[in-house]
Residue frames relative to the residue before (quaternion, step in Angstrom):
aa qw qx qy qz dx dy dz
M 1.0000 0.0000 0.0000 0.0000 0.00 0.00 0.00
V 0.6667 0.4967 -0.3053 0.4644 3.58 0.96 -0.85
I 0.6456 0.5028 -0.3267 0.4729 3.60 1.01 -0.74
A 0.6109 0.5208 -0.3498 0.4829 3.61 1.07 -0.65
A 0.6344 0.5207 -0.3191 0.4739 3.56 1.03 -0.77
A 0.6091 0.5585 -0.3428 0.4468 3.58 1.10 -0.72
A 0.6450 0.5158 -0.3220 0.4629 3.58 1.00 -0.81
L 0.6455 0.5101 -0.3146 0.4736 3.59 0.99 -0.82
H 0.6484 0.5307 -0.3160 0.4450 3.57 0.98 -0.85
A 0.6474 0.5031 -0.3206 0.4743 3.57 0.96 -0.80
G 0.6272 0.5690 -0.3287 0.4180 3.56 1.07 -0.75
W 0.7172 0.4180 -0.2796 0.4825 3.59 0.82 -0.89
N 0.5977 0.5469 -0.3749 0.4507 3.61 1.11 -0.48
A 0.5997 0.5622 -0.3618 0.4396 3.58 1.10 -0.63
L 0.5951 0.5736 -0.3647 0.4288 3.61 1.11 -0.58
L 0.5769 0.5972 -0.3807 0.4070 3.61 1.13 -0.52
K 0.6872 0.5038 -0.2853 0.4387 3.57 1.08 -0.67
I 0.7019 0.4452 -0.2867 0.4764 3.60 1.15 -0.29
G 0.5595 0.5680 -0.4019 0.4503 3.59 1.30 0.12
L 0.5269 -0.6424 0.4505 0.3268 3.57 -1.03 0.74
D 0.7583 0.2052 -0.1003 0.6106 3.56 1.08 -0.81
R 0.3085 -0.8220 0.4463 0.1734 3.56 -0.19 1.27
F 0.6343 0.5009 -0.3487 0.4745 3.60 1.03 -0.60
L 0.6280 0.5247 -0.3208 0.4769 3.55 1.08 -0.77
T 0.6525 0.5096 -0.3105 0.4671 3.57 1.01 -0.83
A 0.6415 0.5129 -0.3176 0.4738 3.60 0.98 -0.86
S 0.6524 0.5046 -0.3124 0.4713 3.58 0.97 -0.83
L 0.6226 0.5489 -0.3333 0.4473 3.57 0.99 -0.85
I 0.6683 0.5005 -0.3020 0.4600 3.57 0.93 -0.87
Q 0.6668 0.4893 -0.3037 0.4730 3.59 0.97 -0.81
I 0.6254 0.5069 -0.3341 0.4902 3.58 1.08 -0.68
G 0.6250 0.5352 -0.3265 0.4651 3.58 1.05 -0.80
A 0.6424 0.5088 -0.3189 0.4762 3.58 1.00 -0.79
G 0.6353 0.5329 -0.3274 0.4530 3.56 1.05 -0.75
I 0.6421 0.5132 -0.3189 0.4719 3.56 1.04 -0.78
V 0.6396 0.5118 -0.3202 0.4758 3.58 0.98 -0.85
A 0.6498 0.5356 -0.3141 0.4385 3.57 1.00 -0.85
L 0.5860 0.5946 -0.3732 0.4046 3.58 1.07 -0.68
F 0.6629 0.5036 -0.3052 0.4625 3.57 1.05 -0.74
A 0.6620 0.5015 -0.3069 0.4649 3.60 1.22 -0.41
L 0.5357 0.6841 -0.3920 0.3024 3.58 1.14 -0.59
P 0.6587 0.5142 -0.3500 0.4233 3.68 0.87 -0.71
F 0.7140 0.4669 -0.2436 0.4614 3.57 1.20 -0.47
V 0.7029 0.3907 -0.2650 0.5321 3.60 1.27 0.05
A 0.5791 -0.5956 0.4344 0.3481 3.55 -1.25 0.44
F 0.5416 -0.5736 0.4940 0.3655 3.54 -1.28 0.37
P 0.5113 -0.6790 0.4214 0.3162 3.64 -0.77 0.94
D 0.5598 -0.5813 0.4750 0.3508 3.55 -1.22 0.57
A 0.6539 -0.5232 0.3766 0.3961 3.56 -1.24 0.47
A 0.6398 0.5537 -0.3304 0.4182 3.59 1.05 -0.73
A 0.6576 0.5281 -0.3114 0.4379 3.60 1.17 -0.47
W 0.5977 0.6400 -0.3631 0.3182 3.59 1.05 -0.66
P 0.6219 0.5162 -0.3773 0.4521 3.67 0.91 -0.60
W 0.6566 0.5019 -0.3134 0.4678 3.60 1.05 -0.70
I 0.6176 0.5345 -0.3433 0.4636 3.60 1.05 -0.70
V 0.6650 0.4956 -0.2980 0.4726 3.57 0.93 -0.89
L 0.6506 0.5130 -0.3112 0.4655 3.58 0.94 -0.92
S 0.6663 0.5078 -0.3081 0.4508 3.58 0.88 -0.91
A 0.6353 0.5289 -0.3308 0.4551 3.60 0.98 -0.82
L 0.6568 0.4971 -0.3099 0.4748 3.60 1.00 -0.80
L 0.6619 0.5042 -0.3071 0.4619 3.59 0.97 -0.84
H 0.6181 0.5501 -0.3436 0.4441 3.59 1.11 -0.63
I 0.5639 0.5732 -0.3955 0.4439 3.60 1.15 -0.47
G 0.6789 0.4792 -0.2848 0.4778 3.56 0.88 -0.96
Y 0.6142 0.5549 -0.3376 0.4481 3.57 1.03 -0.80
N 0.6899 0.4738 -0.2841 0.4679 3.60 0.80 -0.99
L 0.6464 0.5422 -0.3195 0.4314 3.57 0.97 -0.89
F 0.7578 0.3933 -0.2288 0.4677 3.58 0.69 -1.06
L 0.5858 0.5525 -0.3787 0.4563 3.60 1.14 -0.50
S 0.6747 0.4823 -0.3002 0.4713 3.58 0.88 -0.90
R 0.6315 0.5182 -0.3341 0.4701 3.61 1.06 -0.69
A 0.6365 0.5320 -0.3356 0.4463 3.58 0.97 -0.80
Y 0.6634 0.5103 -0.3095 0.4514 3.60 0.99 -0.79
Q 0.5730 0.5673 -0.3903 0.4444 3.59 1.22 -0.17
H 0.7269 0.4234 -0.2246 0.4919 3.58 1.24 -0.40
G 0.8234 0.0942 -0.0250 0.5590 3.62 1.16 -0.34
D 0.5675 -0.6078 0.4303 0.3513 3.55 -1.25 0.26
L 0.7440 -0.4107 0.2856 0.4429 3.53 -1.36 0.15
G 0.6800 0.5182 -0.2887 0.4310 3.58 0.98 -0.88
Q 0.6642 0.4580 -0.3081 0.5042 3.60 1.25 -0.25
V 0.7270 0.4738 -0.2523 0.4282 3.52 0.62 -1.23
Y 0.6790 0.5279 -0.3021 0.4110 3.56 0.81 -1.02
P 0.6881 0.4681 -0.3166 0.4552 3.67 0.80 -0.83
I 0.6744 0.4968 -0.3202 0.4425 3.61 0.89 -0.83
S 0.7111 0.4547 -0.2761 0.4598 3.57 0.82 -0.96
R 0.7189 0.4232 -0.2569 0.4879 3.59 0.88 -0.89
G 0.6774 0.5251 -0.2964 0.4213 3.59 1.03 -0.74
S 0.6526 0.5216 -0.3165 0.4493 3.56 1.15 -0.51
S 0.6286 0.6071 -0.3348 0.3524 3.56 1.05 -0.72
P 0.6274 0.5564 -0.3855 0.3850 3.70 0.87 -0.67
L 0.6492 0.5016 -0.3308 0.4665 3.59 0.98 -0.73
L 0.6294 0.5192 -0.3302 0.4746 3.58 1.03 -0.77
V 0.6536 0.5108 -0.3093 0.4650 3.57 0.96 -0.90
A 0.6615 0.5252 -0.3147 0.4330 3.58 0.90 -0.93
V 0.6700 0.4851 -0.2962 0.4775 3.58 0.96 -0.87
L 0.6832 0.4840 -0.2937 0.4613 3.58 0.90 -0.89
C 0.5992 0.5616 -0.3609 0.4419 3.58 1.11 -0.59
I 0.6252 0.5212 -0.3311 0.4773 3.58 1.08 -0.71
L 0.7226 0.4674 -0.2467 0.4455 3.55 0.87 -1.02
L 0.8054 0.3265 -0.1360 0.4756 3.58 0.91 -0.94
L 0.7955 0.2984 -0.1499 0.5057 3.59 1.01 -0.75
G 0.4117 -0.7318 0.4533 0.2993 3.57 1.26 -0.25
E 0.4618 0.6624 -0.4547 0.3758 3.60 1.21 0.48
V 0.0395 -0.7994 0.5990 -0.0229 3.57 -0.71 1.11
L 0.3330 -0.7420 0.5494 0.1916 3.59 -0.79 1.00
P 0.5472 -0.5819 0.4756 0.3685 3.59 -1.17 0.50
A 0.6754 -0.5200 0.3365 0.4003 3.56 -1.21 0.53
G 0.6475 0.5353 -0.3241 0.4349 3.59 0.98 -0.81
Q 0.6680 0.4854 -0.2983 0.4787 3.56 1.03 -0.75
W 0.5918 0.5415 -0.3633 0.4738 3.59 1.13 -0.59
L 0.6411 0.5190 -0.3171 0.4680 3.58 1.00 -0.84
G 0.6647 0.4958 -0.3000 0.4715 3.57 0.92 -0.91
L 0.6221 0.5398 -0.3315 0.4601 3.57 1.05 -0.77
G 0.6587 0.5120 -0.3088 0.4568 3.56 0.96 -0.87
V 0.6419 0.5091 -0.3213 0.4749 3.59 1.01 -0.82
L 0.6506 0.5246 -0.3150 0.4498 3.59 0.93 -0.91
V 0.6896 0.4698 -0.2875 0.4701 3.59 0.82 -0.98
G 0.6205 0.5398 -0.3422 0.4545 3.59 1.03 -0.73
G 0.6553 0.5048 -0.3078 0.4701 3.56 0.99 -0.81
I 0.6360 0.5279 -0.3316 0.4548 3.57 1.01 -0.78
W 0.6812 0.4740 -0.2939 0.4742 3.58 0.90 -0.87
L 0.6047 0.5510 -0.3546 0.4528 3.58 1.06 -0.70
M 0.6183 0.5721 -0.3377 0.4200 3.56 1.06 -0.74
A 0.6689 0.5238 -0.3015 0.4328 3.59 1.10 -0.63
I 0.5404 0.6340 -0.4060 0.3756 3.62 1.21 -0.28
R 0.8338 0.1044 -0.1251 0.5274 3.56 -1.08 0.84
G 0.2620 0.8297 -0.4583 0.1813 3.52 0.88 0.97
G 0.6987 -0.4281 0.3144 0.4793 3.62 1.12 0.10
R 0.8138 -0.2207 0.1548 0.5148 3.54 -1.13 -0.60
G 0.8226 0.2279 -0.1840 0.4873 3.54 -1.07 0.79
A 0.2665 0.8131 -0.4927 0.1582 3.59 1.23 0.39
T 0.7682 0.2747 -0.1667 0.5538 3.60 1.13 -0.60
S 0.3350 0.7772 -0.4779 0.2353 3.58 1.23 0.32
S 0.4248 -0.6898 0.5214 0.2680 3.57 -0.90 0.92
G 0.6039 0.5646 -0.3576 0.4343 3.58 1.10 -0.64
L 0.6273 0.5295 -0.3240 0.4702 3.55 1.04 -0.79
L 0.7060 0.4794 -0.2739 0.4435 3.57 0.76 -1.07
I 0.6736 0.5022 -0.3069 0.4471 3.61 0.83 -0.94
N 0.7114 0.4541 -0.2726 0.4619 3.58 0.80 -0.97
A 0.6365 0.5185 -0.3357 0.4619 3.59 1.05 -0.68
L 0.6758 0.4825 -0.2973 0.4713 3.60 0.98 -0.80
L 0.6216 0.5092 -0.3430 0.4864 3.58 1.08 -0.64
T 0.5955 0.5442 -0.3534 0.4736 3.58 1.11 -0.64
A 0.6445 0.5244 -0.3128 0.4602 3.58 0.97 -0.88
L 0.6340 0.5358 -0.3294 0.4500 3.58 1.01 -0.77
F 0.6735 0.4730 -0.2937 0.4862 3.57 0.97 -0.83
I 0.5922 0.5565 -0.3604 0.4579 3.60 1.09 -0.65
A 0.6625 0.4972 -0.3003 0.4731 3.57 0.90 -0.95
G 0.6540 0.5355 -0.3142 0.4322 3.57 0.97 -0.84
Y 0.7399 0.3968 -0.2591 0.4774 3.59 0.73 -0.96
T 0.5587 0.5856 -0.3952 0.4345 3.61 1.17 -0.44
L 0.6908 0.4564 -0.2763 0.4881 3.59 0.87 -0.93
A 0.6263 0.5377 -0.3421 0.4489 3.58 1.00 -0.77
D 0.7175 0.4498 -0.2611 0.4633 3.58 0.85 -0.94
A 0.5974 0.5341 -0.3698 0.4702 3.59 1.09 -0.56
S 0.6706 0.4864 -0.2933 0.4772 3.57 0.96 -0.89
G 0.6729 0.5123 -0.2971 0.4432 3.56 0.95 -0.86
A 0.6678 0.4930 -0.2996 0.4704 3.58 0.92 -0.88
R 0.6514 0.4979 -0.3155 0.4777 3.58 1.01 -0.74
A 0.6567 0.4985 -0.3155 0.4698 3.59 0.97 -0.78
N 0.6677 0.5088 -0.2942 0.4570 3.56 1.07 -0.74
G 0.3214 -0.7770 0.4816 0.2469 3.56 1.11 -0.71
D 0.7353 0.2702 -0.1741 0.5967 3.59 1.32 -0.09
P 0.2601 -0.8195 0.4877 0.1512 3.61 -0.04 1.26
L 0.6420 0.5300 -0.3402 0.4372 3.62 1.02 -0.69
S 0.6293 0.5143 -0.3224 0.4853 3.56 1.03 -0.79
Y 0.6523 0.5125 -0.3159 0.4606 3.58 0.89 -0.92
S 0.6836 0.5057 -0.2969 0.4346 3.58 0.83 -0.99
A 0.6656 0.5124 -0.3158 0.4413 3.59 0.86 -0.92
W 0.6990 0.4505 -0.2758 0.4821 3.58 0.89 -0.91
L 0.5888 0.5676 -0.3657 0.4442 3.59 1.10 -0.64
F 0.7064 0.4531 -0.2736 0.4699 3.59 0.80 -0.97
A 0.6129 0.5358 -0.3562 0.4588 3.60 1.05 -0.64
V 0.6806 0.4696 -0.2833 0.4857 3.58 0.92 -0.91
N 0.6539 0.5227 -0.3146 0.4474 3.57 0.93 -0.90
G 0.6428 0.5226 -0.3252 0.4560 3.59 0.99 -0.80
L 0.6481 0.5103 -0.3119 0.4715 3.57 1.01 -0.84
V 0.6534 0.5139 -0.3144 0.4585 3.59 0.91 -0.90
M 0.6747 0.4863 -0.3037 0.4649 3.61 0.87 -0.90
A 0.6210 0.5360 -0.3448 0.4563 3.59 1.04 -0.72
L 0.6612 0.4972 -0.3005 0.4747 3.59 0.97 -0.86
V 0.6533 0.5223 -0.3184 0.4461 3.58 0.96 -0.87
I 0.7088 0.4584 -0.2742 0.4608 3.57 0.80 -0.99
F 0.6295 0.5222 -0.3372 0.4662 3.59 1.09 -0.67
A 0.6591 0.5013 -0.3039 0.4710 3.58 0.99 -0.82
Q 0.6891 0.4938 -0.2727 0.4549 3.57 1.06 -0.79
R 0.8141 0.2899 -0.1206 0.4885 3.57 0.86 -0.99
G 0.4653 -0.6932 0.4439 0.3255 3.59 1.19 -0.34
P 0.7609 -0.3992 0.2565 0.4426 3.60 -1.31 0.04
T 0.5935 0.6017 -0.3720 0.3839 3.62 1.07 -0.59
V 0.5259 0.6484 -0.4143 0.3626 3.59 1.21 -0.35
I 0.5737 0.5997 -0.3832 0.4056 3.59 1.14 -0.57
S 0.6821 0.4745 -0.2881 0.4761 3.58 0.92 -0.87
A 0.6316 0.5309 -0.3338 0.4559 3.58 1.14 -0.62
L 0.7077 0.4588 -0.2587 0.4709 3.58 1.02 -0.79
G 0.5405 0.6980 -0.3735 0.2849 3.55 1.07 -0.78
P 0.7174 0.4639 -0.2841 0.4352 3.62 0.70 -0.99
H 0.7281 0.4342 -0.2236 0.4810 3.58 1.21 -0.44
W 0.2941 0.8075 -0.4808 0.1740 3.59 1.22 0.32
R 0.6183 0.5512 -0.3582 0.4307 3.60 1.04 -0.69
A 0.6598 0.4912 -0.3019 0.4819 3.58 0.96 -0.90
G 0.6289 0.5432 -0.3303 0.4476 3.58 1.05 -0.74
L 0.6825 0.4703 -0.2929 0.4767 3.57 0.90 -0.86
L 0.6456 0.5180 -0.3236 0.4585 3.58 0.99 -0.82
G 0.6857 0.4662 -0.2792 0.4843 3.58 0.85 -0.98
G 0.6439 0.5331 -0.3211 0.4451 3.57 1.03 -0.76
A 0.6498 0.5041 -0.3138 0.4746 3.55 1.00 -0.82
M 0.6470 0.5088 -0.3176 0.4708 3.59 0.99 -0.79
S 0.6554 0.5159 -0.3075 0.4579 3.56 0.96 -0.90
M 0.6762 0.4994 -0.2964 0.4533 3.57 0.88 -0.93
L 0.6701 0.4926 -0.3063 0.4631 3.59 0.88 -0.91
A 0.6608 0.5248 -0.3135 0.4355 3.58 0.89 -0.94
Y 0.7431 0.4095 -0.2446 0.4693 3.57 0.77 -0.99
S 0.5819 0.5683 -0.3798 0.4407 3.60 1.11 -0.53
I 0.6210 0.5254 -0.3331 0.4768 3.57 1.05 -0.75
A 0.6616 0.5071 -0.3039 0.4613 3.57 0.95 -0.89
I 0.6394 0.5167 -0.3251 0.4673 3.59 0.97 -0.84
W 0.6389 0.5180 -0.3178 0.4717 3.59 0.96 -0.87
A 0.6694 0.5079 -0.2991 0.4522 3.58 0.92 -0.94
M 0.6660 0.5228 -0.3130 0.4302 3.60 1.00 -0.75
T 0.6123 0.5142 -0.3612 0.4798 3.59 1.25 -0.17
L 0.7256 0.4233 -0.2251 0.4936 3.59 1.28 -0.28
A 0.7876 0.2069 -0.0763 0.5753 3.58 1.18 -0.55
P 0.6752 -0.4730 0.3592 0.4375 3.61 -1.23 0.29
V 0.5505 -0.6466 0.4212 0.3186 3.58 -0.91 0.95
A 0.6544 0.5291 -0.3198 0.4354 3.59 0.91 -0.88
L 0.6458 0.5177 -0.3225 0.4593 3.59 1.01 -0.78
V 0.6643 0.4904 -0.3044 0.4749 3.58 0.91 -0.89
S 0.6379 0.5391 -0.3209 0.4467 3.58 0.97 -0.88
A 0.6751 0.4956 -0.2945 0.4603 3.57 0.93 -0.89
L 0.6722 0.4920 -0.3010 0.4641 3.58 0.87 -0.91
R 0.6195 0.5635 -0.3354 0.4316 3.55 1.08 -0.74
E 0.6725 0.5199 -0.2956 0.4360 3.56 1.11 -0.67
T 0.4136 0.6521 -0.5048 0.3858 3.58 1.23 0.30
S 0.4200 0.7088 -0.4498 0.3448 3.55 1.33 -0.03
V 0.5555 0.6161 -0.4027 0.3869 3.61 1.15 -0.46
V 0.6000 0.5488 -0.3626 0.4553 3.59 1.12 -0.60
F 0.6696 0.4769 -0.2952 0.4869 3.58 0.95 -0.85
A 0.6178 0.5427 -0.3425 0.4545 3.58 1.07 -0.72
L 0.6223 0.5384 -0.3318 0.4613 3.58 1.05 -0.78
L 0.6767 0.4903 -0.2941 0.4640 3.58 0.90 -0.91
I 0.6417 0.5077 -0.3195 0.4779 3.58 1.01 -0.80
G 0.6553 0.5240 -0.3092 0.4478 3.57 0.95 -0.91
R 0.6980 0.4648 -0.2734 0.4711 3.58 0.99 -0.80
L 0.7722 0.4007 -0.2068 0.4476 3.58 0.73 -1.05
W 0.7690 0.3570 -0.1827 0.4978 3.57 1.02 -0.80
L 0.7823 0.3286 -0.1648 0.5029 3.57 0.81 -1.04
K 0.3846 -0.7660 0.4422 0.2642 3.60 1.34 0.02
E 0.3071 0.7389 -0.5354 0.2702 3.58 1.00 0.84
S 0.6166 -0.5733 0.3909 0.3719 3.56 -1.19 0.48
L 0.1756 -0.7671 0.6087 0.1010 3.56 -1.24 0.51
P 0.1483 -0.8041 0.5721 0.0643 3.59 0.12 1.29
P 0.6159 -0.5669 0.3868 0.3869 3.64 -1.09 0.63
L 0.5933 0.5943 -0.3681 0.3990 3.59 1.08 -0.66
R 0.6408 0.5219 -0.3337 0.4535 3.57 1.07 -0.65
A 0.6132 0.5361 -0.3482 0.4641 3.58 1.09 -0.66
V 0.6304 0.5089 -0.3230 0.4892 3.58 1.06 -0.77
A 0.6269 0.5446 -0.3349 0.4452 3.58 1.02 -0.81
C 0.6088 0.5554 -0.3515 0.4443 3.60 1.03 -0.73
L 0.6637 0.4968 -0.3050 0.4686 3.58 0.94 -0.87
I 0.6327 0.5191 -0.3329 0.4685 3.60 1.04 -0.74
I 0.6343 0.5270 -0.3287 0.4603 3.60 0.98 -0.83
L 0.6719 0.4890 -0.3010 0.4678 3.57 0.88 -0.92
T 0.6061 0.5411 -0.3477 0.4680 3.59 1.11 -0.67
G 0.6501 0.5176 -0.3118 0.4608 3.58 0.98 -0.86
V 0.6288 0.5252 -0.3351 0.4653 3.58 1.01 -0.82
A 0.6618 0.5072 -0.3098 0.4570 3.60 0.90 -0.92
M 0.6524 0.5193 -0.3191 0.4504 3.57 0.98 -0.83
M 0.6596 0.4996 -0.3102 0.4680 3.58 1.00 -0.78
K 0.6541 0.5149 -0.3083 0.4603 3.55 1.05 -0.75
L 0.7371 0.4403 -0.2285 0.4589 3.58 0.95 -0.90
A 0.5425 0.6457 -0.3990 0.3599 3.60 1.22 -0.45
């Protein structure tokens, strides 16, 4: 289920590269997810009081995530940005889980995690324009920091709520509202006319984003957060395929080798 979610996540990230304004496109997708979530609200329970601080925190962290992800895509292609930003977050999550949640992975899973992250970073080498850009690296790593932050917030919130589906639906509804307010405040009323022609892509990307992350939130209530976070980042393999087949980005042989290393890391984590 988590690997299926990874494929969906890579799909909506690919939409960021075909929008003229990447922050606007990211906001459109989050607003689309919020609209989709509204239709789910009548079928889920209202979150417990203990979950609401985490929902608010996660919505704020998603603003930073969208901002720095869109900035990173201004410096590099999907095959560069996605591996660095997504590949850095599992190690941050694993360390923070020890410090904040008391979750410790077995030695074999730590080894598999290291192999997986190494493969992800290897995939970013020789990525095309901006391969050594400091702007690319800084913004991608800041994106990873926000990913780790909202991952831990949502794991804590879903566990406190006791109902991951309820938490996820209300999270996306709140997040969509927050992103709509942010983009309206930043761009003014004219943003409505800019977003209007792309509403179908927004709803499609939003539905993919919501489904992908809802699966991850559900999984984090059943398994160690660091393990789910690492498996979720196999999305870089799907991002590579989308970048090559759909966006016509280059596919150096080193990236193909990196895919095999990532799959080896996944197998090691599963077998440990």
